[in-house]
C-alpha positions as CSV (number, residue, x, y, z in Angstrom):
1,M,122.3,71.8,109.1
2,T,123.2,73.9,106.0
3,D,124.8,76.0,108.8
4,D,126.7,73.0,110.2
5,R,127.8,71.7,107.6
6,A,128.8,75.6,106.1
7,G,131.5,75.4,110.0
8,Q,132.7,72.4,109.1
9,D,134.1,73.5,105.5
10,V,135.3,76.7,106.6
11,A,137.2,74.6,109.3
12,R,138.6,71.9,106.9
13,A,139.5,74.8,104.1
14,G,141.3,76.7,107.0
15,S,143.2,73.7,108.3
16,R,144.7,72.6,105.1
17,A,145.6,76.5,104.0
18,V,146.9,76.7,107.6
19,E,149.3,73.1,107.4
20,R,151.4,75.1,104.5
21,S,152.7,78.0,106.8
22,S,154.9,77.8,109.5
23,D,154.1,76.1,113.4
24,A,154.0,79.6,114.9
25,E,152.0,81.4,112.1
26,S,149.8,78.5,112.1
27,R,149.3,78.5,115.3
28,Q,148.2,82.2,115.1
29,I,146.1,81.6,112.1
30,S,144.3,78.8,113.3
31,N,143.3,80.1,116.7
32,E,141.8,83.1,114.3
33,A,140.1,81.0,112.1
34,R,138.4,79.1,114.9
35,L,136.9,82.5,116.3
36,I,136.2,84.2,112.7
37,R,134.2,80.6,111.9
38,G,132.2,80.9,115.2
39,V,130.9,84.3,114.5
40,F,130.1,83.9,110.6
41,R,128.3,80.7,112.6
42,A,126.0,82.7,114.5
43,A,125.6,85.4,112.2
44,G,124.8,83.0,109.4
45,M,121.9,81.4,111.9
46,A,120.4,84.9,112.1
47,A,120.3,85.3,108.9
48,G,119.1,82.1,108.2
49,S,116.0,82.3,110.2
50,A,115.4,86.1,108.8
51,V,115.8,85.5,104.9
52,R,114.8,81.5,105.0
53,G,115.4,79.8,102.0
54,S,118.4,81.9,100.7
55,R,121.7,80.8,99.4
56,W,123.2,83.3,102.0
57,A,125.1,81.1,104.3
58,V,126.3,78.5,101.7
59,E,127.7,81.3,99.3
60,T,129.5,83.0,102.7
61,T,130.8,79.6,103.5
62,F,132.3,79.5,99.6
63,E,133.4,82.7,99.7
64,V,135.1,83.2,103.4
65,T,136.6,79.9,102.7
66,R,138.2,80.6,99.4
67,E,139.3,84.1,101.1
68,I,141.3,81.9,104.0
69,T,142.8,79.4,101.6
70,Q,143.9,82.2,99.6
71,A,145.2,84.0,101.9
72,A,147.3,81.4,103.8
73,L,148.8,80.3,100.4
74,D,150.0,83.6,99.6
75,G,151.8,83.9,102.7
76,E,150.1,86.5,104.3
77,S,149.8,87.3,107.9
78,S,147.1,86.3,110.6
79,T,146.0,90.0,110.6
80,D,146.1,90.1,106.9
81,L,144.2,87.1,106.8
82,A,141.3,88.6,109.0
83,E,141.0,91.5,107.1
84,R,140.7,89.7,104.0
85,T,138.0,87.6,105.3
86,G,136.3,90.9,106.5
87,N,136.1,92.4,103.0
88,A,134.5,89.0,102.1
89,L,132.0,89.0,104.5
90,R,131.0,92.6,103.3
91,S,130.8,92.2,99.9
92,I,128.2,88.9,100.9
93,A,126.6,91.6,103.2
94,R,125.8,93.9,100.6
95,S,124.6,91.6,97.8
96,A,122.6,89.4,99.6
97,L,120.7,91.2,102.4
98,G,120.9,95.0,100.8
99,V,122.7,96.6,103.9
100,T,124.1,99.9,103.7
101,E,128.3,100.0,103.8
102,G,127.9,101.7,107.2
103,S,125.9,98.9,108.6
104,V,128.2,96.7,107.1
105,R,131.0,98.4,109.0
106,E,129.3,97.6,112.1
107,I,128.5,94.3,111.2
108,V,131.9,93.1,110.5
109,S,133.5,95.6,113.8
110,Y,135.0,92.7,115.6
111,V,137.2,91.8,112.5
112,P,141.0,93.2,113.3
113,T,142.5,95.4,111.0
114,S,145.6,95.9,110.0
115,N,146.6,99.7,111.6
116,G,146.9,97.9,115.3
117,T,144.0,100.3,116.9
118,G,141.6,98.4,118.8
119,G,137.9,98.6,118.9
120,P,135.4,99.8,121.3
121,H,136.0,98.7,125.4
122,P,133.0,97.1,127.0
123,L,132.0,98.2,130.3
124,P,129.6,97.1,133.2
125,G,126.6,97.0,132.1
126,G,126.7,96.4,128.2
127,R,127.9,100.2,127.1
128,V,130.7,100.7,125.2
129,R,133.4,103.5,125.8
130,S,135.4,104.1,122.3
131,A,139.1,104.2,122.4
132,N,139.8,107.0,120.1
133,G,138.2,110.0,117.4
134,E,138.4,107.4,114.5
135,E,136.3,105.1,116.7
136,L,133.8,107.7,117.4
137,R,133.7,108.6,113.9
138,R,132.7,104.9,112.9
139,R,129.6,104.6,115.7
140,G,128.5,107.7,114.6
141,D,129.0,107.1,111.0
142,S,126.8,103.4,112.2
143,L,124.2,105.6,113.6
144,L,123.8,108.0,110.4
145,A,123.6,104.6,108.2
146,R,120.7,103.1,110.4
147,S,118.9,106.1,109.9
148,A,119.0,105.4,106.5
149,D,117.8,102.1,106.9
150,V,114.3,101.6,106.4
151,Y,114.3,98.4,107.9
152,F,115.6,99.2,110.8
153,T,113.1,99.7,113.9
154,E,113.8,100.7,117.3
155,D,111.3,100.5,119.8
156,V,112.0,102.5,122.7
157,H,115.2,105.2,123.2
158,P,118.4,103.7,123.5
159,A,119.2,105.7,126.2
160,Y,116.5,103.9,128.2
161,D,118.7,100.9,129.2
162,R,121.7,103.0,130.2
163,I,119.6,105.5,132.6
164,L,118.3,102.2,134.4
165,D,121.8,101.6,135.2
166,E,122.4,105.0,136.9
167,L,119.2,105.1,138.9
168,A,119.1,104.0,142.6
169,P,116.2,102.0,143.8
170,D,115.0,105.6,145.8
171,E,115.1,107.5,142.5
172,A,112.8,105.1,140.8
173,R,110.3,105.3,143.7
174,I,110.7,109.3,143.1
175,L,109.8,109.2,139.2
176,R,106.6,106.9,140.2
177,F,105.7,109.5,142.8
178,M,106.0,112.3,140.0
179,S,104.6,110.4,136.8
180,Q,101.3,109.5,139.0
181,N,100.7,113.1,140.8
182,G,102.5,115.5,138.2
183,A,104.1,118.8,139.2
184,Q,105.1,119.2,143.0
185,P,105.5,122.5,144.8
186,S,109.5,123.5,145.1
187,V,110.8,126.5,147.1
188,D,114.0,129.3,146.9
189,V,115.2,130.9,149.9
190,R,116.6,134.3,149.5
191,T,117.7,136.9,151.7
192,N,115.0,139.8,151.2
193,R,116.7,143.2,150.0
194,P,114.9,146.3,148.7
195,L,113.7,146.2,145.1
196,G,115.4,142.7,145.0
197,I,119.0,144.4,144.9
198,G,122.0,142.1,146.6
199,S,119.4,139.7,147.3
200,E,121.2,136.3,148.2
201,L,120.2,132.7,147.4
202,V,120.6,130.9,150.6
203,Q,119.3,127.8,149.9
204,G,117.5,126.6,146.1
205,D,114.9,124.1,144.7
206,L,113.6,123.2,148.6
207,T,110.7,120.5,148.2
208,S,109.4,117.7,149.6
209,V,109.1,115.0,146.9
210,P,111.5,112.4,148.1
211,E,109.8,112.3,151.7
212,Q,106.4,112.2,149.6
213,A,107.7,109.2,147.8
214,G,108.8,107.0,150.7
215,V,112.5,107.0,150.0
216,R,114.3,104.9,152.3
217,Y,117.5,107.2,152.6
218,P,115.9,110.7,153.1
219,D,119.8,111.8,153.9
220,R,120.1,111.3,150.2
221,S,117.6,113.2,149.0
222,R,119.4,116.3,147.6
223,M,121.6,113.9,145.8
224,Y,118.8,111.9,144.4
225,L,117.3,115.2,142.8
226,I,120.4,116.4,141.3
227,N,121.2,113.0,139.4
228,L,117.7,113.2,138.1
229,N,118.4,116.3,136.5
230,R,121.6,115.5,135.5
231,L,119.8,112.4,133.5
232,G,116.9,114.9,131.9
233,L,114.3,113.4,134.2
234,T,113.2,116.0,135.7
235,H,113.6,120.0,135.8
236,T,112.9,122.9,137.7
237,S,110.2,125.5,136.1
238,E,109.5,128.6,137.1
239,D,105.9,128.0,137.3
240,P,104.5,127.7,140.5
241,V,101.6,125.3,140.9
242,V,98.5,126.4,143.5
243,L,99.3,128.3,146.0
244,S,97.7,126.2,148.4
245,R,100.1,123.3,148.0
246,Y,103.1,125.7,149.2
247,M,101.5,126.0,152.8
248,V,102.4,122.2,154.1
249,L,106.1,122.4,152.4
250,E,107.0,125.9,153.8
251,V,106.8,124.4,157.3
252,Q,108.8,121.7,156.8
253,P,112.3,121.8,158.7
254,V,114.5,122.0,155.6
255,V,112.5,125.4,154.5
256,E,112.3,126.5,158.2
257,A,116.0,126.1,158.9
258,A,116.5,127.8,155.6
259,L,114.3,130.8,156.1
260,K,115.7,131.2,160.0
261,K,119.7,131.2,158.2
262,A,118.2,134.4,155.7
263,G,117.5,136.6,158.9
264,R,114.9,139.1,158.9
265,A,112.1,138.6,156.7
266,P,112.9,136.0,154.2
267,K,111.8,136.0,150.8
268,I,110.4,132.6,149.6
269,V,110.2,131.9,145.7
270,R,107.4,129.6,145.0
271,K,108.9,127.1,141.4
272,S,107.3,123.4,140.8
273,L,109.5,120.5,140.4
274,R,108.5,118.9,136.7
275,L,109.2,115.6,134.9
276,T,110.6,116.6,131.4
277,E,109.0,115.2,128.1
278,F,111.8,112.4,128.3
279,G,111.1,111.8,131.6
280,A,107.6,111.5,131.0
281,D,108.2,109.2,128.5
282,F,111.1,107.2,130.5
283,C,108.2,106.2,132.9
284,R,106.1,105.0,130.4
285,T,108.2,103.0,129.3
286,C,110.0,101.1,132.1
287,F,107.5,101.1,135.2
288,T,104.4,99.4,135.5
289,L,101.9,102.6,136.8
């Protein structure tokens, strides 16, 4: 109820102030005031649940109302009005919530500034693309501010959400298989030369992991493995697994074709495909194993 009355006070104050400006400017200020009011109401509700019993919402309403009214009386543009309102919110947030300046900048990043630069551009999946170098620095400063905030908690790595958007269902099957079965055999096929001098790679990182995982599109297996490596979830290690495990892999059609292409007495380099530490934690966090 307090937040609703607060929102109504902002609306009434904004309406009285707008009447004192020109018709064209009034419409513009009115639209922005409604937008800002809606955001402040949502912020007030969230803060009210965290600091219940405080006067944060009331003080915010009073300060913001005063800033909107004064800006309109001074004949300021709608952009200046929004900037003045953002400054009021910064001051209140610092004093009432005890957050850092970097965190405050993130909280009010939706408020337009007078330099005309836009904010981050939303992308599918909730991701954000920075518009320019200034925006990148703002986001970087925000990360540093949160790292110094003892009240900020992060249960999982923020990249996990983005990675899930960039995985094919078959790739999820490969990750689950590797998480349950550990490192898997992988081989390179090379031409054979005396002392290895002049030996050429015919085909590398051959493995039967996608087929063992039961992927739906086996013809895409190579692309699946490349993408998993790109995302930092898997890597090819020079350390081999138990020698007997290569016997099944080396009679697979893809390996036999590479051996035939390599010519007389081809050389097989035995390696292994493994989850990275990052990939192992991703599997534990995102999949029911």
